[in-house]
C-alpha positions in Angstrom: 30.4 38.4 -15.6 32.9 41.2 -16.0 31.5 43.1 -13.0 31.7 40.1 -10.8 35.3 39.5 -11.9 36.2 43.1 -11.0 34.6 42.6 -7.6 36.5 39.4 -7.1 39.8 41.1 -7.9 39.0 44.0 -5.5 38.1 41.5 -2.7 41.3 39.6 -3.2 43.4 42.8 -3.1 41.6 44.0 0.0 42.0 40.6 1.7 45.7 40.6 0.8 46.2 44.0 2.3 44.4 43.0 5.5 46.5 39.9 5.8 49.7 41.9 5.2 48.6 44.4 7.8 47.8 41.7 10.4 51.1 39.9 9.8 53.0 43.3 10.1 51.2 44.0 13.4 52.0 40.6 14.7 55.7 41.0 13.8 56.1 44.3 15.5 54.2 43.2 18.6 56.5 41.9 21.4 55.2 38.4 21.5 57.2 35.3 22.2 58.4 33.3 19.1 56.0 30.4 19.4 53.0 32.7 19.8 54.2 34.9 16.9 54.5 31.8 14.6 51.1 30.4 15.6 49.5 33.8 15.0 51.1 34.2 11.6 50.0 30.7 10.5 46.5 31.3 11.8 46.2 34.6 9.8 47.5 33.0 6.6 45.3 30.0 6.9 42.2 32.1 7.5 43.1 34.4 4.6 43.6 31.5 2.3 40.3 29.9 3.3 38.5 33.2 2.7 40.0 33.5 -0.8 39.1 29.9 -1.6 35.5 30.6 -0.4 35.4 33.7 -2.7 36.7 31.8 -5.7 34.3 28.9 -5.2 31.4 31.3 -4.9 32.5 33.1 -8.1 32.8 29.8 -10.0 29.5 28.5 -8.6 27.6 31.6 -9.6 28.8 31.3 -13.1 28.1 27.6 -13.4 24.5 28.3 -12.2 24.2 31.1 -14.8 25.3 28.7 -17.5 23.0 26.0 -16.3 25.8 23.5 -15.6 25.3 23.2 -11.9 23.5 20.2 -10.4 20.0 20.5 -9.0 
């Protein structure tokens, strides 16, 4: 359990850095304001969905290990 928690923390940090880098690159790119806003929102939404997927996978694996998950 400790190893998977460490992997989860590493994944969240890496995803956070990638999201930060993408938002930085979008901000320095000479796009129009509506396109920049849409791109920033898309990057954040995709990043949040990936983190939610990782958290659900983490919780699901531990529920299955404890025998609490449904058949």
